[in-house]
C-alpha positions, -999 to +999 in steps of 0.1 A: +703+086+704+683+097+732+701+103+764+695+075+787+678+086+823+696+069+848+663+056+868+668+033+901+656-003+907+636+015+932+626+049+922+597+062+938+572+069+904+543+081+924+564+111+931+565+119+892+540+136+873+524+121+840+545+140+819+583+129+836+568+089+838+560+090+800+597+108+793+614+079+820+593+050+803+607+061+768+643+064+777+641+033+797+629+015+761+652+032+748+679+015+771+665-018+761+661-017+728+701+000+732+706-035+758+696-060+730+715-047+702+745-052+724+736-088+729+735-091+695+765-078+690+780-106+714+761-133+698+778-122+660+809-120+676+804-154+689+786-169+651+815-148+634+843-176+649+826-205+645+824-218+611+786-210+604+772-248+599+742-269+612+760-283+638+779-248+652+741-233+647+729-258+671+756-260+695+755-220+700+718-221+706+721-250+730+750-224+747+726-194+746+699-214+764+717-228+790+743-200+798+719-173+793+686-194+804+669-181+770+637-201+750+652-223+718+630-198+700+647-162+714+686-183+710+672-187+675+662-148+671+696-134+685+712-160+659+692-150+629+697-113+641+733-113+647+736-125+607+715-093+597+737-075+616+766-085+583+746-060+563+756-023+577+726-007+569+705-027+595+735-028+621+740+010+624+700+017+626+698-011+651+732+010+672+713+043+660+681+030+684+655+030+651+652-010+653+635-028+677+634-065+680+604-069+665+617-046+639+647-069+630+625-100+630+602-082+605+633-075+582+647-108+584+615-131+577+611-100+546+644-105+532+645-144+530+611-139+509+625-115+486+640-124+453+681-123+458+686-093+440+663-075+453+670-073+488+693-042+488+663-023+479+639-044+504+662-036+534+668+005+525+628+005+525+620-012+560+650+004+573+634+037+569+597+034+575+609+013+608+616+047+621+582+058+625+560+023+625+559-002+649+569-040+643+532-051+631+530-027+612+558-029+593+552-064+591+522-052+570+543-030+546+569-059+540+539-080+529+529-056+505+564-051+496+573-086+488+532-084+469+548-054+445+575-077+436+559-107+428+521-097+421+512-129+406+528-152+431+537-187+427+515-202+398+497-231+411+499-263+388+470-280+374+473-309+404+472-279+432+439-269+411+423-301+403+435-315+443+437-285+469+452-295+501+427-294+532+429-308+562+410-312+597+422-333+624+392-327+661+403-341+690+378-341+715+389-332+756+372-348+783+352-319+793+336-327+757+346-300+737+363-300+709+401-291+696+410-290+658+435-274+635+444-277+593+446-259+567+424-254+535+431-238+500+435-198+495+398-199+472+381-219+504+400-200+529+387-166+516+354-175+514+358-185+552+367-153+559+342-134+545+315-157+564+333-152+599+335-117+596+299-101+596+293-124+627+321-119+646+311-082+645+306-071+682+270-073+691+269-040+705+291-014+729+291-038+753+298-069+740+332-077+759+342-106+742+377-108+726+383-108+688+391-150+689+359-153+708+340-135+685+353-156+661+346-186+676+311-178+683+312-172+644+323-204+636+295-223+660+267-199+641+281-215+601+282-248+616+244-241+628+233-227+600+253-256+575+232-280+600+200-267+592+205-269+554+185-289+534+208-296+507+231-314+536+235-356+528+218-375+543+236-404+565+212-437+571+184-420+557+180-393+576+202-353+574+227-354+600+216-345+633+231-340+671+219-369+691+217-363+730+204-395+754+200-384+792+175-397+818+143-375+822+147-369+853+183-358+855+172-336+825+145-313+844+167-313+875+195-301+854+223-323+872+244-355+856+252-353+819+242-366+788+258-383+765+264-367+723+265-392+700+304-405+688+314-370+714+310-382+748+294-367+776+281-331+786+263-316+812+228-313+819+227-273+814+241-275+782+217-302+774+189-282+785+203-252+764+203-270+732+172-289+740+150-249+741+152-245+702+161-278+684+148-310+659+139-333+695+133-376+696+115-389+724+134-423+736+122-441+764+147-458+784+143-491+809+159-497+841+188-511+822+193-482+795+179-502+776+156-482+745+118-496+751+103-469+729+112-444+701+091-417+685+088-395+658+109-365+659+090-333+661+106-296+663+103-280+698+093-244+680+067-245+651+072-225+625+044-203+623+051-196+663+091-186+652+076-167+621+056-149+648+083-143+672+103-126+641+075-105+633+075-097+673+110-093+681+131-087+649+162-102+660+182-107+690+157-091+717+185-090+744+192-052+749+216-034+728+220-065+703+217-063+669+217-101+655+192-107+626+163-133+630+184-161+613+214-159+639+186-165+670+173-193+686+133-193+703+143-194+742+119-205+768+115-185+794+098-211+815+116-241+802+095-266+787+110-291+807+094-273+836+059-276+821+065-240+803+047-238+772+058-232+738+036-201+730+047-167+720+042-150+760+066-181+772+095-176+739+120-152+726+144-143+701+186-145+713+217-150+695+236-181+705+259-159+727+225-141+746+211-179+746+243-194+767+243-163+793+202-169+797+211-204+809+241-203+824+239-169+844+211-156+865+201-136+838+161-141+834+132-128+808+094-127+808+076-116+785+052-086+796+024-072+776+037-086+748+071-072+751+102-099+765+112-079+796+154-091+807+163-086+846+202-087+851+211-104+879+206-088+914+180-064+897+142-063+908+116-084+882+093-061+861+064-084+862+063-081+897+069-047+906 
């Protein structure tokens, strides 16, 4: 095991060159692993003095939480790793500095899923691989080993195939956002992943969204595409739609909130964004908010103009964005609520992410000589130069 560098707590790191800093960090990490192994040794001794019953497990976990001020999850990990130390190969590798806490967690979970007769082989393979790979990579290797041991997996019975288990729980928050949890069967999950993947790719080299944010935006695009499908079933004689109710004055002045049918309030700026390229219905409300007149539903962007936009912009017109036309909205440079016409010289194709940027930031766009010109916050407007 690498010798531990005695680095004082108040070390003046600025005095060290880059090579010395890397070496110090490496040795501190070795010390951290060694300290964790000693901690597991202590828990293994405590655990070995009990009968290892369910009550003993609850007692030692509670004791670790109270005396060492660790979380329940950390306490359970310590006990599981102490159990692993009964396997001589694992304990020896841990004491040699080969295994980190993450390695031990991966090995524990993989051995628990491996057939009992194969566990010694699986252990040897994982301990050997751990010397050259981090915990995340070792987890992938462990999954691959399990697949090779049981390539067919658990055979689904007829009931599982006929009635796959799928659940979706939705909850609306006070701000109008929706949280959800659920599960789907493997076939649906694979299809969902195949839909998400191409839509969740970065739009350009300057896309700063995290993977989770890009996947969330991709899910929103999939829902939007599905809502436009002609195959959706009718509800009450019409296809599903999003119904927003708001006074015209509030809508024009971007104040107050609109009411989203079935979900609650939505801020005025978001209502205006949705109204940019949607199917809308005119509803005139009286002084007591009673509907006085309901007009026919119509699209704000006629199909002929949308086709012309696609020919001109060929996709999202925002600089550097590669989103295709079917993933884009038609954005009014001057909003129609402010008198902006629904015409080519006032419209531009933008993807969902950049449509939100145009409505909820100080970015602006104008069509100059037949081409969209975007202006970042603080930059001069090209149309006025």
